[in-house]
C-alpha positions in Angstrom: 27.8 13.6 -16.0 29.7 12.7 -19.2 28.6 14.8 -22.2 28.8 13.3 -25.6 29.1 15.3 -28.8 26.7 13.1 -30.6 24.0 14.0 -28.2 21.8 17.1 -28.2 21.0 18.8 -24.8 18.2 21.2 -23.9 19.3 23.6 -21.2 16.6 25.1 -19.1 17.6 28.8 -18.4 15.8 31.3 -16.3 18.4 34.1 -16.3 19.4 33.5 -12.7 23.0 32.9 -11.6 22.4 29.1 -11.3 21.1 28.5 -14.8 23.5 31.0 -16.4 26.5 29.3 -14.7 25.2 26.0 -16.0 24.8 27.3 -19.5 28.3 28.8 -19.4 29.8 25.5 -18.1 28.1 23.5 -20.9 29.3 26.0 -23.6 32.9 25.5 -22.2 32.5 21.8 -22.7 31.6 22.4 -26.4 28.3 20.5 -25.9 25.7 20.4 -28.7 22.9 22.3 -27.0 19.9 24.6 -27.3 18.4 26.8 -24.6 14.7 26.9 -23.5 13.6 30.1 -21.7 10.1 30.9 -20.4 9.0 34.5 -19.9 6.1 34.5 -17.5 5.7 38.3 -17.7 5.0 38.5 -13.9 7.8 41.0 -13.1 9.0 44.3 -14.7 12.4 42.6 -15.1 11.0 39.7 -17.2 11.6 41.2 -20.6 15.1 42.4 -19.7 15.9 38.9 -18.5 14.7 37.5 -21.9 16.9 39.9 -23.8 19.9 39.1 -21.6 19.5 35.3 -22.2 19.0 35.8 -26.0 22.0 38.1 -26.3 24.2 35.7 -24.4 23.0 32.8 -26.6 23.6 34.8 -29.8 27.1 35.7 -28.6 27.9 32.0 -28.3 26.0 30.8 -31.3 23.5 28.9 -29.3 19.9 28.6 -30.4 17.4 30.0 -27.9 13.8 29.0 -27.8 11.5 31.3 -25.9 8.0 30.7 -24.6 5.8 33.8 -23.9 3.4 32.8 -21.0 0.7 34.8 -19.3 -0.9 33.8 -16.0 -4.4 34.6 -14.8 -6.0 33.8 -11.4 -8.4 31.5 -13.2 -5.5 29.1 -13.8 -5.2 28.4 -10.1 -1.9 28.2 -8.3 0.9 30.1 -10.1 3.7 27.8 -9.1 1.9 24.7 -10.3 0.7 26.4 -13.5 4.2 27.7 -14.2 5.8 24.3 -13.7 3.3 22.7 -16.1 3.8 25.4 -18.7 7.6 25.2 -18.7 7.8 21.4 -18.8 5.3 21.2 -21.6 7.5 23.8 -23.4 10.7 21.9 -22.6 9.0 18.8 -24.0 8.2 20.6 -27.3 11.8 21.7 -27.7 13.1 18.3 -26.5 11.1 16.5 -29.1 11.8 19.0 -31.9 15.6 18.8 -31.3 15.5 15.0 -30.7 17.4 15.7 -27.5 18.9 13.1 -25.2 18.5 15.1 -22.0 17.0 18.1 -20.4 19.6 19.8 -18.2 18.4 21.9 -15.3 20.3 24.0 -12.7 19.1 22.7 -9.3 22.0 22.8 -6.8 22.9 21.6 -3.4 20.9 24.3 -1.6 17.8 23.5 -3.6 18.3 19.8 -2.6 18.4 20.7 1.1 15.5 23.2 0.8 13.4 20.5 -0.8 14.1 18.0 1.9 13.4 20.4 4.7 10.1 21.3 3.0 9.2 17.6 2.7 9.9 17.2 6.4 7.9 20.2 7.3 4.8 19.2 5.3 5.1 15.5 6.3 4.7 14.7 2.6 4.7 11.3 1.2 7.5 11.2 -1.4 9.2 8.7 -3.7 12.5 10.3 -3.0 13.9 12.6 -0.4 15.6 15.7 -1.7 16.3 15.9 -5.5 17.5 13.2 -7.8 20.4 13.9 -10.1 18.8 11.9 -12.9 15.1 11.4 -13.3 12.3 11.2 -15.9 9.6 13.9 -16.3 7.0 13.9 -19.1 9.0 11.2 -20.8 12.2 13.3 -20.8 15.5 12.3 -19.2 16.1 15.2 -16.8 19.7 15.7 -15.5 20.8 18.0 -12.6 24.6 18.2 -12.8 25.0 21.0 -10.3 23.9 19.2 -7.1 27.4 19.2 -5.8 27.6 23.0 -5.9 26.3 25.5 -3.4 24.4 28.5 -4.6 27.2 30.9 -3.4 29.7 29.0 -5.5 27.6 29.4 -8.7 27.2 33.1 -8.0 31.0 33.4 -7.5 31.5 31.5 -10.8 29.4 34.0 -12.7 31.1 37.0 -11.1 34.6 35.6 -11.7 33.8 34.8 -15.4 31.8 37.9 -16.2 28.7 35.8 -16.9 25.5 38.1 -16.9 22.7 37.1 -14.6 19.6 38.5 -13.0 18.4 38.2 -9.4 14.7 37.5 -8.9 13.5 40.0 -6.2 10.5 37.8 -5.4 12.9 35.2 -4.0 13.6 37.6 -1.1 10.0 37.5 0.1 10.0 35.3 3.2 6.2 35.0 3.2 6.8 32.0 0.9 7.8 28.8 2.8 10.6 27.9 0.5 12.1 31.4 0.7 11.8 31.4 4.5 13.6 28.1 4.7 16.2 29.3 2.2 17.1 32.6 4.0 16.5 31.6 7.6 18.0 28.1 7.6 19.8 26.8 4.5 21.9 29.9 3.8 23.1 29.9 7.5 24.2 26.2 7.4 27.9 25.5 7.7 29.4 22.9 5.4 29.5 20.4 8.3 25.8 20.9 9.2 24.9 20.6 5.5 26.8 17.3 5.2 25.0 15.9 8.2 21.6 16.7 6.6 22.9 15.1 3.3 23.7 11.9 5.3 20.2 12.0 6.8 18.7 12.2 3.4 20.8 9.3 2.2 19.7 7.1 5.1 16.0 7.9 4.6 16.3 7.2 0.9 17.9 3.8 1.6 14.8 3.0 3.8 12.5 4.1 1.1 14.1 1.8 -1.4 13.2 -1.2 0.7 9.6 -0.1 0.8 9.5 0.6 -2.9 10.5 -2.9 -3.7 7.3 -4.2 -2.2 5.3 -1.4 -3.8 6.7 -2.3 -7.3 5.4 -5.8 -6.8 1.9 -4.5 -6.1 2.1 -2.0 -9.0 2.9 -4.8 -11.4 -0.4 -6.4 -10.7 -3.3 -5.7 -13.1 -5.9 -6.0 -10.3 -5.4 -6.0 -6.6 -7.9 -6.9 -3.9 -8.9 -4.5 -1.2 -8.0 -7.0 1.5 -4.5 -7.2 0.2 -3.7 -3.5 0.5 -5.4 -3.3 3.9 -2.8 -5.7 5.2 0.1 -3.3 4.4 1.7 -1.3 7.1 0.9 2.4 7.1 4.1 3.6 5.4 3.9 1.0 2.6 0.2 1.6 2.2 0.9 5.4 1.8 3.8 4.8 -0.7 1.7 2.4 -2.7 -1.1 5.0 -3.3 1.4 7.8 -3.9 3.2 5.7 -6.5 -0.1 4.5 -8.1 -1.4 8.1 -8.6 1.9 9.5 -9.8 2.2 6.6 -12.3 -0.9 8.0 -14.0 0.1 11.7 -13.5 3.1 11.9 -15.8 3.7 15.6 -16.0 3.2 16.9 -12.4 4.2 15.3 -9.2 1.1 14.6 -7.1 1.3 15.5 -3.4 -0.5 13.1 -1.2 -1.0 13.9 2.5 -1.2 11.3 5.3 -4.6 12.7 6.1 -5.8 11.8 2.6 -4.1 8.4 3.0 -6.1 7.7 6.1 -9.3 8.7 4.3 -8.4 6.2 1.5 -7.9 3.5 4.1 -11.2 4.3 5.8 -13.0 4.2 2.4 -11.5 0.7 1.6 -12.5 -0.5 5.1 -16.1 0.6 4.6 -18.7 -2.2 4.7 -20.5 -0.5 1.7 -20.3 -2.5 -1.5 -19.5 0.7 -3.5 -17.7 3.8 -2.2 -15.5 6.6 -3.5 -13.1 9.2 -2.3 -11.7 12.2 -4.2 -7.9 12.5 -4.4 -7.1 16.1 -5.3 -9.1 17.7 -8.0 -8.2 15.3 -10.7 -8.4 11.8 -9.3 -10.8 9.5 -7.4 -10.6 6.1 -5.8 -13.6 3.9 -6.5 -14.2 0.8 -4.4 -16.4 -1.9 -6.0 -16.9 -4.9 -3.7 -13.5 -6.7 -3.4 -11.6 -4.4 -5.8 -10.8 -0.8 -6.4 -9.5 1.5 -9.1 -7.9 4.9 -9.2 -9.4 6.9 -12.1 -9.0 10.4 -13.4 -12.1 12.6 -12.9 -14.1 12.8 -16.0 -16.2 16.0 -16.3 -17.2 15.4 -19.9 -19.7 12.5 -19.3 -22.8 14.3 -20.6 -24.1 13.4 -24.0 -27.3 13.3 -25.9 -28.4 11.8 -29.3 -31.7 12.1 -31.0 -33.3 9.3 -33.1 -36.2 10.7 -35.2 -37.2 7.3 -36.6 -36.2 3.6 -36.2 -32.5 3.4 -37.2 -29.0 2.4 -36.1 -26.9 4.4 -33.7 -23.1 4.0 -33.2 -21.6 6.5 -30.8 -18.4 6.6 -28.6 -20.6 5.6 -25.6 -22.8 2.9 -27.0 -24.2 1.3 -30.2 -27.7 -0.1 -30.9 -30.0 -1.2 -33.7 -33.6 0.0 -33.4 -34.7 -1.1 -36.9 -36.4 -4.3 -35.8 -39.4 -5.2 -33.7 -39.4 -2.9 -30.6 -42.7 -4.2 -29.2 -41.0 -5.8 -26.1 -39.5 -2.3 -25.3 -43.0 -0.8 -25.7 -41.5 1.7 -28.2 -44.0 2.7 -30.8 -44.0 5.1 -33.8 -45.8 7.7 -31.5 -42.8 7.4 -29.1 -40.4 9.2 -31.5 -38.2 11.2 -31.5 -36.2 9.2 -29.0 -33.5 10.7 -26.9 -30.4 8.7 -25.9 -28.4 10.3 -23.1 -26.4 9.5 -20.0 -28.1 8.8 -16.6 -28.8 11.9 -14.5 -29.8 12.3 -10.9 -33.5 11.8 -10.4 -34.1 9.6 -13.5 -36.7 6.9 -12.9 -37.6 3.8 -14.9 -40.7 1.6 -14.7 -39.8 -1.9 -13.5 -43.0 -4.1 -13.6 -45.6 -1.9 -12.0 -43.2 0.3 -10.0 -41.0 3.2 -10.7 -37.4 2.9 -9.5 -34.5 5.3 -9.5 -32.2 4.4 -12.3 -29.1 4.8 -10.2 -30.6 2.3 -7.7 -31.3 -0.1 -10.5 -27.7 0.2 -11.8 -26.4 -0.3 -8.3 -28.5 -3.5 -7.9 -27.3 -4.7 -11.3 -23.7 -4.2 -10.0 -22.8 -1.7 -12.7 -19.5 -0.2 -11.5 -19.8 3.2 -9.9 -17.4 4.9 -12.3 -19.6 3.8 -15.3 -23.0 4.8 -13.9 -22.9 8.5 -14.8 -22.0 7.6 -18.4 -24.6 4.8 -18.6 -27.1 5.3 -21.5 -30.9 5.5 -21.1 -33.6 6.0 -23.8 -36.4 8.5 -23.4 -39.5 9.0 -25.5 -40.7 12.3 -26.9 -42.4 13.2 -23.6 -39.2 12.7 -21.6 -40.2 9.3 -20.0 -37.5 6.7 -19.6 -38.6 3.9 -21.9 -35.5 1.7 -21.9 -32.5 1.0 -19.7 -30.1 -1.6 -21.2 -29.4 -4.3 -18.6 -28.0 -7.8 -18.9 -28.3 -9.5 -15.5 -31.4 -11.6 -16.2 -31.8 -14.0 -19.2 -34.8 -12.0 -20.6 -32.8 -8.7 -20.3 -29.8 -10.3 -22.0 -32.0 -11.6 -24.8 -33.5 -8.2 -25.3 -30.1 -6.4 -25.4 -28.9 -9.0 -27.9 -32.0 -8.5 -30.1 -31.4 -4.8 -30.5 -27.6 -5.2 -30.4 -27.3 -2.7 -27.6 -23.6 -2.5 -26.6 -22.4 -0.2 -23.8 -18.8 0.8 -24.6 
């Protein structure tokens, strides 16, 4: 990578030999840079590592930004949480400093470890190994050390008296990455390592051909179910992997082949409407001939009270109940009215019969992802007195009369 003096670089430093070597190399090149360091406070050495990095930066007149982070089991998986924390922090520094790139210290051993883990998990990926230049959270991320092995970076630090700290948790082989690192990667000869690098290059070339087709599909605003079901298994998997990661800017979403087969089965379903969860954050919703990938929305509950005939304008709907409400059979004795989202078990009177609201919405072809947010009106006794629908002419005329707009 060519470094330009007019550019500002954020260097991600952990205190390990890899990132300390990177920092030293960039200082030698007289780059305009700042350091970003995250203290997770998970080990007794954490504070000493922070002091070491700050002292080294002070010695070389480099500004050091520090993030104090604390993990609790309520936050889920530590590795996923830590990655989100540090990249959110890097983004803050990157934006504040108007940086051109975030520089991180991944090296050749990391690249091989990542590839072997991808193979072991049978993961669907957009790239095998690690890219030298990529984009994360709208930042240009550069990894200039991918041509170095870890032992070379360690030797560099020792030769140049660069301080560093060794993370003792990296020695624990109960973690898959550590096991692969110590039992496989560290024992590879240069010749064996180069053979794996050639294998990675070949597989990435094959991926590029698939991604060309996937990009065509991603460019479409809407795509029919039948069109994606015609794709071969690999292209089908890559399409959904890319579609979800396009929405998920910060963290890379892992999609298993088991989940891909579940998605295919859902799309093949003869049901008009169907859904399948994808991780804890996303869902695929099939509606007749089309489908959408949407983020799970857990904040769909709302409730508004109308004490007398008036106008309501909310983020979910708007309506005008100041006119003649006789067709709705809403009378002065009906107040206060409650406007809220549909809930399981809600029933509405249609003619002389009571029907489940969700069944009515399904018959009205209201999309599945909108049903839980759909508004209903209840009288003071908790009875559903109005459900805004538009399929028939009389329903449409009524909705227009009271200006009921579902947003």
